[in-house]
C-alpha positions as CSV (number, residue, x, y, z in Angstrom):
1,M,-13.0,21.7,-14.7
2,A,-15.2,19.1,-12.9
3,P,-13.3,16.3,-11.2
4,S,-13.1,12.9,-13.0
5,Q,-15.0,9.8,-11.7
6,D,-11.7,8.6,-10.1
7,Q,-11.1,12.0,-8.4
8,K,-14.7,12.0,-7.1
9,A,-14.2,8.5,-5.8
10,A,-11.0,9.5,-4.0
11,L,-12.6,12.5,-2.5
12,I,-15.6,10.6,-1.2
13,R,-13.4,7.8,0.2
14,S,-11.3,10.4,2.0
15,I,-14.4,12.1,3.4
16,F,-15.5,8.8,4.9
17,T,-12.1,7.8,6.3
18,E,-11.1,11.3,7.6
19,H,-14.4,12.6,9.0
20,F,-16.1,9.4,10.2
21,D,-15.2,6.4,12.3
22,I,-14.2,4.3,9.2
23,R,-10.6,3.1,8.9
24,P,-9.2,2.9,5.4
25,D,-8.5,-0.8,5.8
26,V,-12.2,-1.6,6.5
27,F,-13.7,0.9,4.0
28,D,-15.8,-1.0,1.4
29,W,-17.7,0.6,-1.5
30,D,-20.4,-2.1,-1.3
31,R,-21.2,-2.1,2.4
32,P,-24.2,0.0,3.7
33,L,-23.2,3.1,5.4
34,E,-24.6,1.9,8.8
35,E,-22.5,-1.2,8.6
36,L,-19.4,0.9,8.0
37,D,-20.1,3.2,10.9
38,E,-23.1,2.7,13.2
39,Q,-23.2,6.4,13.8
40,F,-24.9,6.8,10.4
41,K,-28.1,5.7,12.1
42,I,-28.1,9.2,13.5
43,L,-29.6,11.7,11.0
44,G,-27.0,14.3,12.0
45,N,-24.2,12.3,10.5
46,L,-26.0,12.2,7.1
47,V,-26.5,16.0,7.4
48,F,-22.8,16.4,8.2
49,L,-21.9,14.2,5.2
50,E,-24.1,16.3,2.9
51,Q,-22.3,19.5,4.2
52,L,-18.9,17.9,3.5
53,L,-19.9,17.0,0.0
54,R,-21.3,20.5,-0.6
55,K,-18.0,22.0,0.5
56,E,-15.9,19.5,-1.6
57,F,-17.9,19.7,-4.8
58,Q,-19.1,23.3,-4.5
59,E,-22.8,22.4,-5.0
60,E,-25.7,20.9,-3.2
61,I,-25.9,17.1,-3.3
62,P,-29.4,16.0,-2.1
63,L,-28.5,13.1,0.3
64,L,-31.3,13.4,2.7
65,E,-33.9,12.9,0.0
66,N,-32.0,10.1,-1.8
67,I,-29.9,8.0,0.6
68,C,-31.1,5.5,3.2
69,T,-28.0,4.7,5.4
70,A,-29.4,1.2,6.2
71,F,-29.0,-0.1,2.7
72,H,-27.2,2.5,0.5
73,T,-23.4,2.2,0.1
74,P,-20.6,4.5,-0.7
75,A,-20.8,3.2,-4.3
76,D,-24.5,4.5,-4.3
77,L,-23.3,7.8,-3.0
78,L,-20.6,8.1,-5.7
79,E,-23.3,7.3,-8.3
80,L,-25.6,10.0,-6.9
81,V,-22.7,12.6,-6.9
82,A,-21.7,11.6,-10.4
83,N,-25.2,11.9,-11.8
84,H,-25.9,15.1,-9.9
85,T,-22.7,16.9,-11.0
86,L,-23.2,15.7,-14.6
87,K,-26.7,17.3,-14.7
88,N,-25.4,20.6,-13.3
89,N,-22.4,21.0,-15.6
């Protein structure tokens, strides 16, 4: 069974706080990724995030084509994941 929206949100939040330099107390769904961690300016971090999402959700989530780290937020990422996994289930 596919994870619920709340489960997806929890998984995404844990990816950000466990694998990137984003402390849980400063994590904010509405701040751009580059504001949460300046390392998102480096393309390799977005590629790494895409790999983590693929592993967690067992499918390709097309981040590179759909996310700009300068203005997209974790909330945007959650919406992308939710819409993508709905289409594929």
